[in-house]
LOVO-227494 format. One line per field, with one value per residue (C-alpha): chain; residue number from 1; x, y, z. Coordinates in nm, 2 decimals. Layout:
BEGIN
kette: (A_...)
nr: (NUM_...)
c1: (X_...)
c2: (Y_...)
c3: (Z_...)
This chain:
BEGIN
kette: (A_A_A_A_A_A_A_A_A_A_A_A_A_A_A_A_A_A_A_A_A_A_A_A_A_A_A_A_A_A_A_A_A_A_A_A_A_A_A_A_A_A_A_A_A_A_A_A_A_A_A_A_A_A_A_A_A_A_A_A_A_A_A_A_A_A_A_A_A_A_A_A_A_A_A_A_A_A_A_A_A_A_A_A_A_A_A_A_A_A_A_A_A_A_A_A_A_A_A_A_A_A_A_A_A_A_A_A_A_A_A_A_A_A_A_A_A_A_A_A_A_A_A_A_A_A_A_A_A_A_A_A_A_A_A_A_A_A_A_A_A_A_A_A_A)
nr: (1_2_3_4_5_6_7_8_9_10_11_12_13_14_15_16_17_18_19_20_21_22_23_24_25_26_27_28_29_30_31_32_33_34_35_36_37_38_39_40_41_42_43_44_45_46_47_48_49_50_51_52_53_54_55_56_57_58_59_60_61_62_63_64_65_66_67_68_69_70_71_72_73_74_75_76_77_78_79_80_81_82_83_84_85_86_87_88_89_90_91_92_93_94_95_96_97_98_99_100_101_102_103_104_105_106_107_108_109_110_111_112_113_114_115_116_117_118_119_120_121_122_123_124_125_126_127_128_129_130_131_132_133_134_135_136_137_138_139_140_141_142_143_144_145)
c1: (2.14_1.93_2.09_2.02_1.65_1.62_1.77_1.53_1.22_1.34_1.37_1.03_0.87_1.03_0.86_0.52_0.47_0.45_0.08_0.13_0.27_0.07_0.14_0.16_0.13_0.29_0.23_0.32_0.00_0.20_0.29_0.09_-0.09_-0.18_0.18_0.25_0.50_0.39_0.02_0.13_0.35_0.09_-0.18_0.05_0.13_-0.22_-0.47_-0.78_-0.65_-0.70_-0.35_-0.30_-0.35_-0.29_-0.08_-0.10_0.19_0.28_-0.07_0.06_0.28_0.00_-0.07_-0.28_-0.65_-0.62_-0.68_-0.67_-1.02_-1.13_-0.84_-0.89_-1.26_-1.21_-1.37_-1.04_-0.80_-1.02_-0.85_-1.04_-0.86_-0.89_-0.64_-0.47_-0.33_-0.02_0.19_0.54_0.80_0.97_1.34_1.35_1.16_1.42_1.71_1.57_1.53_1.16_1.04_0.82_0.54_0.53_0.52_0.22_0.05_0.13_-0.01_-0.33_-0.38_-0.33_-0.61_-0.84_-0.83_-0.81_-1.14_-1.14_-0.98_-1.16_-1.46_-1.25_-1.01_-1.07_-0.86_-0.58_-0.26_0.03_-0.15_-0.45_-0.22_-0.06_-0.40_-0.52_-0.20_-0.25_-0.61_-0.51_-0.25_-0.49_-0.75_-0.49_-0.38_-0.74_-0.80_-0.50_-0.54)
c2: (-1.36_-1.64_-1.63_-1.25_-1.31_-1.58_-1.35_-1.08_-1.31_-1.45_-1.10_-0.99_-1.31_-1.25_-0.91_-0.98_-1.30_-1.10_-1.06_-0.69_-0.61_-0.41_-0.55_-0.32_-0.54_-0.31_-0.39_-0.19_-0.13_-0.18_-0.54_-0.86_-0.85_-1.22_-1.32_-1.06_-1.19_-0.93_-1.04_-1.41_-1.34_-1.13_-1.40_-1.66_-1.44_-1.29_-1.54_-1.36_-1.03_-0.82_-0.67_-0.63_-0.32_-0.33_-0.04_0.00_0.21_0.34_0.40_0.68_0.43_0.19_0.15_0.42_0.34_0.11_0.17_-0.03_0.06_-0.31_-0.37_-0.05_-0.11_-0.48_-0.64_-0.80_-0.92_-0.81_-0.74_-0.71_-0.38_-0.27_-0.09_0.25_0.40_0.62_0.79_0.85_1.08_0.96_0.92_1.23_1.43_1.32_1.40_1.74_1.79_1.85_1.91_1.65_1.90_1.95_1.58_1.56_1.83_1.63_1.32_1.49_1.65_1.31_1.14_1.44_1.46_1.10_0.97_0.65_0.76_1.08_0.88_0.71_0.99_0.92_0.60_0.77_0.95_0.92_1.13_0.90_0.60_0.76_0.82_0.47_0.32_0.55_0.43_0.07_0.12_0.31_0.03_-0.23_-0.05_0.00_-0.37_-0.49_-0.25)
c3: (-0.50_-0.36_-0.01_0.02_-0.08_0.18_0.45_0.36_0.36_0.70_0.84_0.71_0.85_1.19_1.21_1.05_1.25_1.57_1.67_1.75_1.41_1.15_0.81_0.51_0.20_-0.06_-0.43_-0.74_-0.95_-1.27_-1.18_-1.16_-0.82_-0.85_-0.80_-0.52_-0.26_-0.01_-0.02_0.00_0.30_0.47_0.42_0.58_0.88_0.92_0.78_0.92_0.78_1.09_1.08_0.71_0.50_0.13_-0.02_-0.40_-0.54_-0.89_-1.01_-1.23_-1.41_-1.52_-1.89_-2.04_-2.02_-1.73_-1.36_-1.03_-0.91_-0.89_-0.64_-0.44_-0.40_-0.30_-0.60_-0.69_-0.41_-0.12_0.21_0.54_0.61_0.25_0.03_0.02_-0.30_-0.32_-0.58_-0.47_-0.60_-0.92_-0.95_-1.17_-0.90_-0.64_-0.87_-0.93_-0.55_-0.58_-0.22_-0.06_-0.01_-0.39_-0.44_-0.20_-0.41_-0.73_-0.57_-0.45_-0.79_-0.96_-0.75_-0.75_-1.13_-1.23_-1.38_-1.18_-0.85_-0.78_-0.67_-0.40_-0.31_0.06_0.01_-0.17_-0.08_0.16_0.42_0.41_0.45_0.75_0.91_0.84_1.00_1.30_1.34_1.31_1.58_1.80_1.76_1.85_2.16_2.28_2.22_2.42_2.72)
């Protein structure tokens, strides 16, 4: 529904246009990043990129033999604050009531053992994303005090 989409965009813009907002531009790795709405909206709200962190999801669902290393290392679609990579629980894992701790272990194992991502494991995982968000918030608070 077009009206719902416009309402959602308006709500997002209301939040990300605030200068104190940290923007997480979330993009599925198995979709075309060149047409990413989240990156486009983040760029409009934060042209200098000081408040935007890219989050690449669904790396485990990419076509076999491909990886997102050029994005995660900033060679393609560079962001001033960089990118974080995450692998979330699948619907099947949720349906099977797989504990979140086990999902974190799966995610860590995925990045530790992936031929492309093990070299940048310090940028990968939900825990890394949380730490990076905390650091951005801390830096912002220090800057505004």
